[in-house]
N, C-alpha and C positions, 0 to 999 in steps of 0.2 A: 555883629550880623546873627540875629536870633531866626533859627529855624524851629517852625512849630513841629513837635514832635508827630504829631498827626500827618502831615506832610512829609515828613521824613519816612515814617512807616508806609505812606504810600507811596511813594517813590521807590523805596526797596522793593517792595511787594511787586510793581510794575517792573521792575527791571529782572524781577526774577520769572515772571510771568514770559517775559518776553525773550530769556534765556531759554526755558523751558521749552518754547514754542520752536524756538531757531535750532535746538539740539535734533541729531537725529532719533527716530523711533528706539527704544530698545525692545524691540520684539525678538520673538524666537527666531534662532537663525533657520533659513530657508532648510528644506528636507535634502540632506545629501544626498549624493548619487548612491545607486543601489550597491551594495558591498559584493566584491567577487565570492561565489561559492568557494573556490580555491585560487590559490597561487601555485604555480607550478616555475622551478628554475631550470633552465636546461630543458626546454621543452621539444617534443619531436612528436610528429602528426605526420601518419602518410595516409596517402587517399588513392585507393584502386577502385576498379570496377573490372567483375569479370576475372580476377586473376592478375588484370593488367596495371603496373604502377602509373598513376597518372601525375602525381606530384608530393613533395616533401616537405614541410616546414619544420623548418628548425628556428628557434629563438632564446634569447637570452632568460626571458622571463615571459609566462602568460599568465592572464589573468581569466579563467573560466566564470560565465554568466550562465547558469543552466537554464534559469527562468528565459532569459532572454534570446537563448539558444546561439549563443555566440562567446567566443573566444577572442581576447586583444592580446596582441603579441607585441613586445619591443624588440625592436632589431631584426626582424625576422629575416631568415635566409631562406628564400624557396627553389627548389631543384624541379623540374618539369622533362617528363620526359618521354619518348618517343615511343610507339604500339613496339618494336623490338625491346625496349629495355634501355636503351640507351639515354645519355642526357640530352635534352633537346636546347634546354636553355636555364641560366639562373637568374633568381631574382633577388635583389636588396632594397630596403628602406628603412625608414625610423621607428615607424609605425604600423602595423596593420592590425585586421580582423579576419577572422573565419567564422563563417556561417555553419553553425553546426547542424542544422536542417538540411540543407542545400549543396555544403561543402564549397561555395563561391567564397572567394577573396578578394578583401579589400584592401588596397596598399596604399600611404601616403608619405610625403616628407621626403625628398631626396630617392625616387624610385628608379632604379636602374635595372634593366634586362640586358644579361649578355647571352648571345647565342654561342654554339660552338664553332662557327665561321667567324666568330670575334664583332659580329653584327650588334652595334650598342643602343638601345634605346632608355633616355632620358625622359622624364617625366615628374609630375608634382603628385600625381594621383592615378591608379587604374583599378579596373576591377576585372578578376577572373572569372567567368562566367562558366562554371564548371559544366555545368548540362551542355553548353553549346560548345564547349572546349576554347571560350575567345578571350582574347584581352580588350577591353573598351576603356575608354578614355574621352574627356571633353577637354581637358586641361591641356596644353600649348606641349609640343612632343619635339623632340629632336633624336633624329634618326642617323647614326655614323656606320659607314660600314668601306670596305675596302673600293667600291662603287661610287662614294660620295658622300656629302652630308645633308638631310632633307630636314627642314623645321615645318611644322604644322600647327593647326589647332585640330586636336580630337585625333581619333586613332581606332580603329577596330583592325585584329591580327591575329593569328595563331601563335602561339605559345614560342614556337619558333622563330619568328618574326620573316617567315617565308611569303606568307599574302598578307601586305599592308594597305589599309586603306585609310588614308588621311582623309578628315571631312572638310577641312578648308583650310585657306591661307596659306598653301603649301609653296614654300620656297628652298631652293639651295641650288647644290650641283650637283650632277651622276653620271656615271658612266654605263647604267642599266639602258638595254634596249628594249624600248617598248615596240610592242607588237600592233 
């Protein structure tokens, strides 16, 4: 079988063109995330107002983004304080952020809040609004206490879980007395 060199060359060029068109573009990589201005290990942050301790954030590692006015933290452990300086509750999660402008906190991934009277809140994410002194979330919540176990969608509460409002889909059993 005789193949004309011109047809062979044409077939090879066609194959190369098809291969080049099918391969992904070799464009420059996308702009990476902004790098932190500081990385801090064994991070500690205290928040207070008029001399009263509000909360303390401890974290294994913190990434400070000065321009964005935020600090991302790994494995944060937060202690909330009552007005008399005693511990109101503690909070653990896998990740979080501190807004350095308004001192709000955003926590996510396996969030657990535990009060001094052993009430426990489980959720996937929550926000601590520092100005209003409240915890809010739209995520699914589970609250366990000596009075029972309640689940629901979304929550508004104080740090000590004394005044809790579950937004919707409330289920569970409790020995609470409602007035």
